[in-house]
C-alpha positions in Angstrom: 0.0 0.0 0.0 1.5 3.3 -1.1 0.6 6.4 0.9 2.9 8.7 -0.9 0.3 9.0 -3.7 -2.2 10.5 -1.2 0.4 13.1 -0.2 1.1 13.8 -3.8 -2.6 14.3 -4.5 -2.9 16.8 -1.7 0.2 18.6 -3.0 -1.2 18.9 -6.5 -4.5 20.2 -5.2 -3.1 22.8 -2.9 -0.5 23.9 -5.5 -3.4 25.3 -7.5 -4.9 27.1 -4.5 -1.9 28.1 -2.4 1.3 27.4 -4.4 3.6 28.9 -1.8 2.2 26.6 1.0 2.3 23.6 -1.3 6.0 23.4 -1.7 6.5 24.5 2.0 4.4 21.7 3.4 4.7 18.8 1.0 7.5 17.0 -0.9 6.1 15.1 -3.8 7.3 11.5 -4.0 7.1 9.2 -7.0 5.0 6.0 -6.5 3.9 3.2 -8.7 1.4 1.0 -6.8 -2.3 1.4 -6.8 -4.9 0.4 -4.1 -5.5 -3.3 -4.2 -8.1 -4.2 -1.6 -11.2 -3.0 0.1 -9.5 -2.5 3.4 -6.6 -0.7 1.8 -9.1 1.6 0.0 -10.7 2.5 3.4 -7.3 3.1 5.0 -6.1 5.1 2.0 -9.1 7.4 2.1 -8.5 7.9 5.9 -4.9 8.7 5.3 -5.8 11.2 2.5 -8.0 12.9 5.1 -5.1 13.1 7.6 -2.7 14.4 5.0 -5.2 16.8 3.6 -5.7 18.2 7.1 -2.1 19.5 7.0 -3.3 21.8 4.1 -6.7 22.4 5.7 -8.4 20.2 3.1 -11.4 17.9 3.9 -12.5 15.3 1.4 -16.2 14.5 1.1 -17.3 11.2 -0.3 -19.9 11.5 -3.1 -21.5 9.2 -5.5 -22.7 10.9 -8.7 -24.3 9.6 -11.9 -22.2 9.4 -15.0 -24.4 12.2 -16.5 -23.7 14.5 -13.6 -19.9 14.4 -13.8 -19.6 17.4 -16.3 -21.9 19.5 -14.2 -20.1 18.7 -11.0 -16.7 19.5 -12.5 -18.0 22.8 -13.9 -19.1 24.1 -10.4 -16.2 22.8 -8.2 -13.3 25.1 -7.6 -10.8 22.3 -6.7 -10.1 19.1 -8.6 -12.1 16.0 -7.9 -10.4 12.8 -6.9 -11.7 10.0 -9.1 -10.6 6.4 -9.4 -9.9 4.1 -12.3 -10.1 0.3 -11.7 -7.3 -1.3 -13.7 -5.9 -4.8 -13.2 -7.5 -5.2 -9.8 -6.0 -1.9 -8.5 -7.7 1.4 -7.9 -5.6 4.2 -9.4 -6.6 7.7 -8.2 -6.7 10.6 -10.7 -7.4 14.3 -10.4 -9.9 15.9 -12.7 -11.3 19.4 -13.2 -13.0 21.4 -15.9 -10.6 22.3 -18.7 -10.7 24.7 -21.5 -13.0 24.4 -24.6 -15.3 21.9 -22.8 -12.6 19.4 -22.0 -11.9 17.5 -18.8 -8.4 18.0 -17.6 -6.9 15.0 -15.8 -3.7 14.4 -13.9 -2.4 11.0 -12.7 0.9 9.5 -11.7 3.0 8.1 -14.5 6.2 6.7 -13.0 8.1 9.5 -11.4 6.0 12.2 -13.0 2.4 13.4 -13.1 0.8 13.0 -16.5 -1.7 15.6 -17.6 -4.3 15.2 -20.4 -7.2 17.2 -21.9 -10.0 14.7 -22.5 -12.3 15.7 -25.4 -14.2 12.4 -25.5 -15.8 12.6 -22.0 -17.6 9.2 -22.4 -14.3 7.4 -23.0 -13.0 8.7 -19.6 -16.3 8.2 -17.8 -16.6 4.5 -18.7 -13.2 3.8 -17.1 -14.1 5.4 -13.7 -14.9 3.2 -10.8 -18.1 3.1 -8.7 -18.2 2.6 -5.0 -19.1 -1.1 -5.4 -16.0 -1.5 -7.7 -13.8 -0.1 -5.0 -15.3 -1.5 -1.8 -17.1 -4.6 -3.1 -20.8 -5.3 -3.4 -21.9 -3.1 -0.5 -25.5 -2.4 0.4 -24.5 1.2 1.0 -23.3 1.8 -2.6 -25.4 2.9 -5.5 -25.2 1.1 -8.8 -24.0 2.7 -12.1 -22.5 5.7 -10.4 -19.0 7.3 -10.1 -17.3 7.4 -6.8 -15.4 10.6 -6.1 -13.8 12.6 -3.3 -14.6 16.3 -3.3 -11.9 18.4 -1.6 -13.1 21.4 0.5 -10.7 24.0 1.8 -11.7 24.6 5.4 -9.3 26.5 7.7 -9.4 25.8 11.4 -11.8 28.2 13.2 -10.2 29.0 16.5 -6.8 27.2 16.4 -4.4 29.1 14.1 -1.9 26.4 13.4 -2.1 22.6 13.8 1.6 22.5 14.6 1.5 24.9 17.4 -0.4 23.0 20.0 0.1 24.0 23.6 0.5 27.7 22.8 -2.1 29.8 24.7 -4.0 32.2 22.6 -6.2 35.1 23.7 -9.8 35.4 22.4 -8.7 38.5 20.4 -6.0 36.4 18.7 -8.5 33.7 17.9 -11.0 36.2 16.4 -8.2 37.8 14.4 -7.2 34.4 13.0 -10.8 33.7 12.1 -11.1 37.1 10.3 -7.9 36.4 8.4 -9.2 33.1 7.0 -12.2 35.0 5.5 -10.2 38.1 4.5 -11.4 38.0 0.9 -15.1 38.3 1.6 -14.5 40.5 4.7 -12.6 42.9 2.5 -15.7 43.3 0.3 -17.7 44.1 3.4 -15.1 46.8 4.2 -15.4 48.3 0.7 -19.2 48.4 1.0 -18.9 49.9 4.5 -16.5 52.6 3.2 -19.0 53.4 0.4 -21.8 53.6 2.9 -19.7 55.8 5.2 -18.9 58.2 2.4 -22.5 58.3 1.2 -23.6 59.1 4.7 -21.8 62.4 4.2 -24.2 63.3 1.4 -26.8 64.4 3.9 -24.8 67.0 5.9 -23.0 68.2 2.7 -26.3 68.4 0.8 -28.0 70.2 3.7 -25.1 72.7 3.9 -25.4 73.4 0.2 -29.2 73.7 0.2 -29.0 76.2 3.1 -26.4 78.2 1.3 -28.5 78.4 -1.9 -31.7 79.3 0.0 -29.8 82.0 2.0 -28.4 83.3 -1.3 -31.9 83.3 -2.9 -30.6 81.2 -5.9 -32.7 79.3 -8.4 -35.0 76.6 -7.1 -33.8 74.1 -9.8 -30.4 73.9 -8.1 -32.1 73.0 -4.8 -34.1 70.2 -6.6 -30.9 68.8 -8.0 -29.2 68.8 -4.5 -32.3 67.2 -3.0 -32.1 64.5 -5.7 -28.4 64.1 -4.9 -29.1 63.5 -1.2 -32.0 61.1 -2.0 -29.8 59.2 -4.5 -27.0 58.9 -2.0 -29.4 57.5 0.6 -30.7 55.0 -1.9 -27.3 53.8 -3.0 -26.2 53.6 0.6 -29.1 51.3 1.3 -28.3 49.1 -1.7 -24.7 48.8 -0.5 -25.9 47.8 2.9 -28.1 45.0 1.3 -25.1 43.8 -0.7 -23.1 43.9 2.5 -25.8 41.8 4.3 -25.6 39.2 1.4 -21.9 38.7 1.9 -22.3 38.5 5.6 -25.0 35.8 5.2 -22.6 33.8 3.0 -19.9 34.1 5.6 -22.4 32.9 8.3 -23.3 29.8 6.3 -19.6 29.1 5.6 -18.7 29.6 9.2 -21.4 27.1 10.3 -20.2 24.5 7.7 -16.6 25.0 8.8 -17.5 24.4 12.4 -19.6 21.3 11.7 -16.8 19.7 9.7 -14.2 20.8 12.2 -16.0 19.2 15.1 -17.0 16.1 13.1 -13.3 15.6 12.1 -11.8 16.3 15.5 -14.1 14.7 18.1 -13.4 11.1 16.9 -9.7 11.8 16.8 -9.2 13.6 20.2 -6.7 11.8 22.4 -8.8 10.1 25.1 -6.1 10.9 27.7 -6.6 14.7 27.1 -10.3 14.5 28.1 -10.2 11.9 30.9 -11.4 14.5 33.4 -14.0 15.9 31.0 -17.3 14.6 29.6 -17.1 14.5 25.8 -20.8 15.1 25.0 -20.6 18.2 27.2 -17.6 19.4 25.2 -19.6 19.0 22.0 -22.1 21.6 23.4 -19.4 24.2 22.5 -20.6 23.8 19.0 -23.6 25.9 19.8 -21.3 28.9 20.3 -21.0 28.9 16.6 -24.5 30.4 16.5 -23.4 33.2 18.8 -20.3 33.7 16.6 -22.5 33.9 13.5 -24.7 36.6 14.9 -21.8 38.4 16.5 -19.7 38.5 13.3 -22.8 39.7 11.3 -23.1 42.7 13.7 -19.4 43.4 13.8 -19.0 43.3 10.0 -22.1 45.5 9.4 -23.2 47.7 12.2 -19.9 48.1 14.1 -17.6 48.5 11.1 -20.0 50.8 9.3 -20.3 52.9 12.5 -16.5 53.0 12.9 -16.1 54.3 9.3 -18.8 56.8 9.8 -16.9 58.2 12.8 -13.7 58.3 10.8 -15.1 60.0 7.7 -17.2 62.4 9.9 -14.2 63.5 11.8 -12.2 64.0 8.6 -15.0 66.2 7.2 -15.2 68.2 10.4 -11.5 69.0 10.2 -12.2 71.0 7.0 -14.6 73.3 8.7 -12.4 74.6 11.5 -9.3 73.6 13.5 -11.4 73.4 16.6 -13.1 70.2 15.2 -9.7 68.6 14.9 -9.2 68.8 18.6 -12.8 67.6 19.0 -11.9 64.4 17.0 -8.7 63.8 18.9 -10.5 64.3 22.2 -13.2 61.8 21.1 -10.8 59.1 20.1 -8.8 59.6 23.3 -11.8 59.3 25.6 -13.1 56.2 23.7 -9.7 54.6 23.9 -9.5 55.3 27.7 -13.0 53.8 28.3 -12.1 50.6 26.4 -8.6 50.4 28.0 -10.0 50.7 31.6 -13.0 48.4 31.2 -12.4 46.2 28.1 -10.5 43.4 29.7 -12.8 43.2 32.8 -15.8 43.1 30.5 -14.2 40.1 28.6 -13.2 38.3 31.7 -16.7 38.6 33.2 -18.2 37.4 29.9 -16.0 34.3 30.0 -17.0 33.5 33.6 -20.7 34.0 32.8 -20.3 31.6 29.8 -18.8 28.9 32.1 -21.9 28.9 34.3 -24.1 28.9 31.3 -22.6 25.6 30.2 -22.8 24.2 33.7 -26.5 24.9 33.8 -27.0 23.2 30.4 -24.8 20.3 31.5 -26.9 19.7 34.6 -30.1 19.7 32.5 -28.5 17.1 30.3 -27.6 15.0 33.3 -31.2 15.2 34.5 -32.5 14.0 31.1 -29.8 11.3 30.9 -30.6 10.0 34.4 -34.3 10.6 34.4 -35.2 7.2 35.9 -32.7 7.7 38.7 -34.4 10.9 39.9 -37.9 9.4 39.5 -37.1 6.4 41.6 -35.4 8.7 44.2 -38.9 10.0 45.0 -39.2 13.4 46.8 -35.6 14.6 46.2 -34.9 18.2 45.9 -31.4 17.7 44.5 -32.3 18.7 40.9 -33.6 22.1 42.1 -30.9 22.6 44.7 -28.1 22.0 42.3 -29.8 24.2 39.7 -30.3 27.0 42.3 -26.5 26.8 43.1 -25.6 27.0 39.4 -28.0 29.8 38.7 -26.7 31.8 41.7 -23.2 31.6 40.2 -24.5 32.5 36.7 -26.6 35.5 37.9 -23.6 36.8 40.0 -21.3 36.6 37.0 -24.0 38.0 34.7 -24.5 41.0 37.0 -20.7 41.5 37.2 -20.6 41.6 33.4 -23.6 43.9 33.1 -22.1 46.2 35.7 -19.1 46.7 33.3 -21.5 47.4 30.4 -23.3 50.0 32.5 -20.0 51.7 33.5 -19.0 51.9 29.8 -22.4 53.2 28.7 -22.6 55.7 31.6 -19.2 57.1 30.7 -20.4 57.5 27.2 -23.6 59.2 28.2 -21.7 61.7 30.3 -19.2 62.2 27.5 -22.1 62.6 24.9 -23.8 65.2 27.1 -20.6 67.3 27.5 -19.7 67.0 23.8 -23.3 68.0 22.6 -23.5 71.0 24.9 -19.9 72.1 24.2 -20.1 71.8 20.5 -23.4 73.7 20.3 -21.9 76.6 22.4 -18.6 76.7 20.6 -20.3 76.3 17.2 -22.6 79.2 17.9 -19.6 81.3 18.9 -17.8 80.4 15.7 -20.9 81.5 13.6 -21.2 84.7 15.6 -17.5 85.4 15.0 -18.0 84.5 11.3 -15.4 81.8 11.4 -17.9 79.4 9.8 -21.1 80.0 7.9 -24.6 79.1 9.1 -24.7 76.2 6.6 -21.4 74.9 7.8 -22.6 75.1 11.4 -25.8 73.2 10.6 -23.8 70.6 8.6 -21.2 70.2 11.3 -24.0 69.6 13.9 -25.5 67.0 11.7 -22.1 65.3 11.3 -21.4 65.5 15.0 -24.8 64.0 15.8 -24.1 61.2 13.3 -20.7 60.6 14.8 -22.1 60.5 18.3 -24.9 58.1 17.1 -22.3 55.9 15.5 -20.2 55.9 18.7 -23.3 55.1 20.7 -24.0 52.2 18.3 -20.5 50.9 18.9 -20.9 51.1 22.7 -24.3 49.4 22.6 -22.7 46.6 20.6 -19.9 46.0 23.0 -22.0 43.2 24.6 -22.1 41.5 21.1 -18.3 41.9 20.8 -17.8 40.3 24.2 -20.1 37.5 23.3 -18.2 36.9 20.0 -14.9 36.8 21.7 -16.2 34.5 24.3 -17.7 32.2 21.7 -14.5 31.9 19.7 -12.7 31.1 23.0 -15.1 28.4 23.9 -14.8 26.8 20.4 -11.0 27.0 20.9 -11.3 25.0 24.1 -12.3 22.1 21.8 -10.1 22.7 18.8 -7.0 23.1 21.1 -7.4 19.5 22.3 -4.6 17.2 21.1 -5.4 14.8 18.3 -4.2 11.3 17.8 -0.9 10.8 16.0 -1.2 10.1 12.3 1.9 7.9 11.6 1.8 6.3 8.2 3.8 3.1 8.9 1.7 0.0 8.9 3.9 -2.7 7.3 2.7 -5.5 9.5 1.7 -9.1 8.6 -2.0 -9.2 7.6 -2.3 -12.9 8.5 -2.1 -12.5 12.3 -0.7 -10.5 15.2 2.3 -11.4 17.3 2.0 -9.0 20.2 4.7 -8.5 22.8 4.5 -6.3 25.9 7.7 -5.6 27.9 8.1 -3.4 31.0 4.7 -1.7 30.5 3.8 0.9 33.2 1.0 3.5 33.2 0.0 6.2 35.5 -3.2 8.3 35.0 -2.8 12.1 35.1 -3.2 13.5 38.6 -2.4 10.1 40.2 0.8 9.3 42.1 0.2 5.5 42.1 0.8 3.7 38.8 -2.2 1.7 37.5 0.1 -0.7 35.7 3.6 -1.8 36.9 6.2 -3.5 34.7 3.7 -5.6 32.7 5.2 -8.4 30.5 3.0 -10.6 28.3 2.8 -12.1 24.9 -0.1 -12.9 22.5 0.8 -15.1 19.5 -1.2 -15.4 16.2 -4.4 -17.5 16.7 -3.7 -17.7 20.5 -6.5 -17.2 23.0 -5.3 -15.3 26.1 -7.3 -14.4 29.1 -6.6 -12.0 32.0 -8.2 -11.9 35.4 -7.8 -9.7 38.4 -9.4 -7.8 41.2 -11.3 -4.6 40.8 -8.8 -1.8 40.0 -6.1 -4.2 39.0 -5.6 -2.4 35.6 -7.2 -4.9 33.2 -9.3 -2.3 31.3 -6.4 0.2 31.2 -4.2 -2.6 29.7 -6.9 -3.2 27.0 -7.1 0.4 26.1 -3.3 0.7 25.7 -3.1 -2.4 23.5 -5.9 -1.2 21.3 -4.2 2.2 20.8 -6.7 4.3 22.9 -4.0 5.4 25.4 -0.5 6.2 24.4 1.2 7.9 27.4 2.7 4.7 28.7 6.2 3.6 29.6 7.7 0.4 28.2 7.5 -1.4 24.9 4.6 -2.8 22.9 5.2 -4.4 19.5 2.9 -5.8 16.8 4.8 -8.3 14.6 8.1 -6.7 15.7 7.0 -3.1 15.0 6.6 -0.7 18.0 3.1 0.4 18.6 4.2 4.1 18.7 5.3 4.0 15.1 2.2 2.3 13.6 -0.7 4.1 12.1 -3.3 3.6 14.9 -6.3 4.0 12.7 -5.1 1.3 10.3 -4.1 -1.0 13.2 -7.6 -0.6 14.7 -9.1 -1.8 11.4 -7.6 -5.2 12.3 -8.8 -5.2 15.9 -12.4 -6.1 16.9 -13.1 -4.5 20.2 -15.8 -5.5 22.6 -14.8 -3.1 25.4 -17.1 -2.3 28.2 -17.4 1.3 27.2 -18.7 0.5 23.7 -22.1 1.9 23.1 -24.9 2.4 20.6 -25.3 5.7 18.8 -28.2 7.3 17.1 -28.6 5.8 13.6 -29.9 2.7 11.9 -29.1 -0.8 13.1 -27.0 -1.3 10.0 -25.0 1.8 10.7 -24.4 0.7 14.3 -23.0 -2.6 13.0 -20.9 -1.2 10.2 -20.0 2.2 11.8 -19.8 3.5 8.2 -17.1 1.1 7.2 -17.4 0.1 3.5 -16.4 -3.1 1.8 -18.5 -5.6 3.6 -20.7 -8.0 1.6 -24.2 -9.2 2.7 -23.1 -12.8 2.7 -20.5 -12.3 5.4 -22.7 -9.8 7.3 -25.4 -12.5 7.5 -22.7 -15.0 8.6 -21.6 -12.7 11.5 -25.3 -12.1 12.5 -25.8 -15.8 12.6 -22.8 -16.3 14.8 -24.1 -13.8 17.4 -27.7 -15.0 17.0 -29.1 -11.7 15.8 -30.9 -12.9 12.6 -34.2 -13.8 14.3 -34.2 -10.6 16.3 -33.6 -8.5 13.2 -36.3 -10.4 11.2 -38.8 -9.6 14.0 -38.2 -5.9 13.6 -40.5 -4.1 11.2 -37.7 -2.2 9.4 -35.0 -4.9 9.8 -31.5 -3.5 9.4 -32.9 -0.1 8.7 -34.5 0.1 12.2 -33.6 3.4 13.9 -31.7 3.1 17.2 -31.6 5.7 19.9 -28.5 6.7 21.8 -27.4 4.1 24.3 -29.7 1.6 22.7 -32.8 2.9 24.4 -35.7 0.6 23.7 -33.6 -2.5 23.2 -32.5 -5.0 25.7 -28.9 -5.0 27.0 -28.4 -8.5 25.4 -29.5 -7.2 22.0 -27.1 -4.2 22.3 -24.2 -6.6 23.2 -25.0 -8.7 20.2 -24.8 -5.6 18.0 -21.4 -4.6 19.4 -20.2 -8.2 19.0 -21.2 -8.3 15.4 -19.5 -4.9 14.9 -16.2 -6.3 16.2 -16.2 -9.3 13.7 -17.3 -7.5 10.5 -13.8 -6.4 9.5 -12.2 -9.8 9.6 -10.0 -8.8 12.6 -6.6 -10.2 13.5 -7.3 -9.6 17.2 -10.6 -9.7 19.1 -10.6 -8.2 22.6 -13.2 -8.6 25.3 -13.4 -6.5 28.5 -16.0 -8.3 30.8 -18.1 -8.4 27.7 -20.0 -11.6 28.5 -21.1 -10.4 32.0 -24.8 -11.1 32.6 -25.2 -13.1 29.4 -27.0 -16.4 29.6 -24.5 -19.3 30.0 -25.9 -21.4 27.2 -25.6 -18.5 24.8 -22.0 -17.9 25.9 -21.0 -21.5 25.2 -22.7 -21.6 21.8 -21.1 -18.3 20.6 -17.6 -19.1 22.0 -17.7 -22.5 20.3 -18.4 -20.8 17.0 -15.7 -18.1 17.2 -12.9 -20.1 18.9 -12.1 -22.3 15.9 -8.4 -21.9 14.9 -8.9 -23.9 11.7 -11.6 -21.5 10.6 -10.7 -18.1 11.9 -7.3 -16.4 11.9 -7.8 -14.1 14.9 -6.2 -14.1 18.3 -8.4 -13.4 21.4 -7.5 -11.3 24.4 -10.2 -11.4 27.0 -10.4 -9.7 30.4 -13.0 -11.6 32.4 -14.0 -13.4 35.6 -16.2 -15.8 33.7 -15.0 -19.4 34.0 -17.0 -20.4 30.8 -14.8 -18.0 28.8 -11.5 -18.5 30.8 -11.5 -22.3 30.5 -11.4 -21.9 26.7 -8.3 -19.7 26.8 -4.8 -21.1 25.9 -3.2 -19.0 28.6 -4.4 -16.8 31.5 -2.6 -13.9 33.2 -3.5 -13.3 36.8 -3.3 -9.6 37.9 -3.4 -7.9 41.3 -2.9 -4.2 41.9 -1.4 -3.5 38.5 1.0 -6.4 38.5 0.9 -9.8 36.8 1.6 -12.2 39.6 1.1 -15.5 37.7 0.3 -17.1 34.4 -0.9 -20.5 33.3 -3.8 -22.5 32.0 -7.2 -22.5 33.6 -6.6 -25.8 35.2 -3.2 -24.8 36.5 -4.5 -21.5 38.0 -7.3 -23.3 39.8 -4.7 -24.4 42.3 -4.0 -20.7 43.1 -6.1 -19.5 46.1 -6.4 -15.9 44.8 -7.6 -17.1 41.4 -10.0 -19.5 43.0 -11.4 -16.7 45.1 -12.0 -14.5 42.0 -13.8 -17.4 40.2 -15.8 -18.3 43.3 -17.0 -14.7 43.5 -18.6 -15.1 40.1 -20.4 -18.2 41.2 -21.6 -16.4 44.3 -23.0 -13.6 42.2 
């Protein structure tokens, strides 16, 4: 399997969008091999996503009809990734709309990339592969279609650089980064805002000219022309504002799309160890801050920016009337700067604290909904209201603190506005009396000053929106800053089985002084069935999570077929591991989606075989919608046995090399356990190894070898019969029988 071609594809795509970054981030490497299997295809697409992430590219899977290809190519900005199925291999090609109604293609040809302009579209289309060609006869694929990957350029929202993790950023820096990623469209909003700001001067200038004409007793026609000029300026200003709104709406839609893809990409890839002390579904609630960010940016880019430019142009116009107004402008800017300097940081801090309590309130409501039966059975408990009262007290206190800052800012502005209004009227009148300015200039200057004051007032009133926007981007950054799994590309291990060796393995959870695992040494050979048993807290589940690549901050050595686990591509490795860990769960989706988890390449014959092994066929046939039955989160409405069967089927669907069980058979009926274990533990039929943490003697007696653990240490190993002579082992087994 050649991953270099995925890197080259990203290089060729980004070269057409950001040529400077392409050569900086990627080194094209010649390759010659195509993609030769369904599993390789799935892994290759996953690797393409990871490599694309370095260039801020996401690839969306799409199946299109052959007639739609021309239309899709004509509307896409970046090249599509298509596949030609040749000699059992899937060879990726890039295609985009060429000149003179041609399709321009690019594909690897030895050490170079070969480019062609295809005039005969049908000849190309007939060589392109469908999803079923690439993944096999899957129920999820449409027939007679073309499978393609559509690249989308999506910059990170709140984390400026993927390679600079650990660097703390302020909310202002995050917002600045967000604005820079949309600088093209934002520049258009600035242009429209400048035009609106300039056109806003037509009113005071027009009024000044009209008063001058009327005072001079000039022809009425000139006044009509000036009135028409003022009306036209107002109309054009309104049209510019509508165009500005349209651009901002596009920005809002794109922002929501970026956030959705960002969260969907990141959440499954977040390192579990980085959120051990957090609840992942609660973190996902930060996505709703994107709505605050949408509305906040809309106001900032329209009302606030327009108001700022109106202030700027107004002060520039006043400077032409009299030098006094220059000092007025400088005084205005100095006072506003002082207000923001003294209260701005406090306003942002109180907004952040307020937001924390807002999420705590929402989280507690989620907990009440998730554990509804617990509080019902508890009877007359006041805990839901007591805890909510405590959280609301904190929220209201922080909200009042934040509002107090807003009141201080607005009060300072009201006092400032009062002084400015009175002072300008008095000094303006004196300037007219002294004949330093004309009456028309005086009226015009007052109109400008009023518009400037109104614009400043608009900015002050929108400070709450600015704080909310900065808070929202900071909350989103709390998720996007979390470390992601490593994306190593090395996976040159034997596909026929796993030879796993663990030497000197130790592990300590963050915040704990006592190691959970201490100097663990064990071995799992291909097609070997290995069990592990120990007391509560002995470290069995932690060991399972380390071996399956979920935890990586361990000490010691773990090798798969001689290659260290730290160097392997974890996602590809997990394709060969069927996990039945105790934390596995059912998600919202169809029954088929819960079994396949979106993995392509299965065929219905093998799926039915797996369902027969776990004895799910009769249960599925009894459902009205069969495999298309909708399942709720946590399998609500289905028995725990049914849910375990679904998870069991999920683990075997990918033809794994290793199946792991973590107390999986607990509470299952003994006859069912024996039947299923007899089916899957056949070395002459299935190539997998088994690693099972359990206290169940029905399972353990079928293991080739059992490790006995106590307090994070392996104290003994042997067969089931050999360990029965051990008093500690006998007590653990006896405990199961007592239960």
